[in-house]
C-alpha positions, 0 to 999 in steps of 0.5 A, a space after each residue: 500499499 503506497 504511503 500518502 506523502 501529504 500525511 508525512 508532510 503534514 505531520 511536522 507542520 501540525 506539530 510545529 503549529 502546536 509548538 507555536 501555540 505552546 510558545 504563545 501561551 507560555 509567553 503570554 503567561 510569563 508576560 502577565 506574571 512579570 507585570 504582576 511581579 513588578 507591581 508586587 515588588 513596587 509595593 515597597 514604594 508604598 511601604 516596606 510593611 506592604 511588601 512584607 505582608 504580600 510576601 508572607 501571604 505568598 509564602 504561607 500559602 505555598 505560592 512562593 515555594 511551589 509557584 517559583 519553580 513552576 515559573 522557572 520551568 515555564 520560563 525554561 520551556 518558553 525559551 526552548 520553544 522559541 529557540 527552534 527559530 533562532 539561528 545559533 550558527 554564525 552563518 545564520 546569525 550573519 544572514 539574519 543581520 544582513 536581512 534586517 539591515 536590507 529590509 529595514 522593517 521594524 518588526 524584524 528588528 523587534 525580533 532581533 531585540 527579543 532574541 538578544 534580550 532572551 539570551 540576557 534574561 535566560 542567564 540573569 533571570 536564572 540567577 535572580 530566581 535562584 538567589 531569591 528562592 534560596 534565601 526565603 522568606 522574602 522581605 523588604 530589608 533583604 532586598 534592600 540589603 542586596 541592592 545597597 551592596 552595589 553589585 546587585 544594583 548594576 545587575 538589575 539596572 541591566 536586567 530591568 530594561 532587558 525584561 521589559 523590552 522583551 515582554 513589551 515586544 513579545 506582547 506586540 508580536 503575539 497580537 500581530 502574529 495571531 491576528 489580535 492586532 489588525 494591520 491598520 491598528 499596528 501603529 496605535 497598538 505599538 505606541 501604546 505598548 511603548 508607553 506601557 514598557 516605559 511605565 513599567 521601566 520607570 516603576 522598576 527604577 523608582 523601586 530600585 531607588 526606594 530599596 537603595 534608600 531604605 534603611 534596615 
């Protein structure tokens, strides 16, 4: 009995579609987590007691102990899913940069921003999660002492914009790729996303300043 070649050809395409959906859903979940995480940490701006109370709630309910490792697994899985389309050989990278310069298309450059920021976040984000989750309970005083040490301030000054750029570009690209944002709406949506990204970076910087001046 002859083998239907369309079944063979269709199988990888179907799996690729499933993996794209998993990438999109994991990315969307991480975007929502990062926005919520930023707001919760920024509660120290209101007062250390507010941040400590929120941290105690997450620890007493087990959300910190269980949720932290789960988020890390989703984070790692999302990176592996996205890495399918990233050229790791020098020849492929050179071709991508060449095409980006030739096409001069904003969305192509945004994809490159995502790739570069993802590499930084993979390393620095893993370090951040390890340091925080192996030093529970989370308190405003611990966070302030870490920031005031100097090294971690520089660390977060680099990680903060990398995360927010990656999240902002990712949110925009999800909307465009999956048809939630129509062509005529791209410019307006991108402008709104830029403002949202700038707002979260500003909140992050104010939070770091608050930690820097927070007395023990």
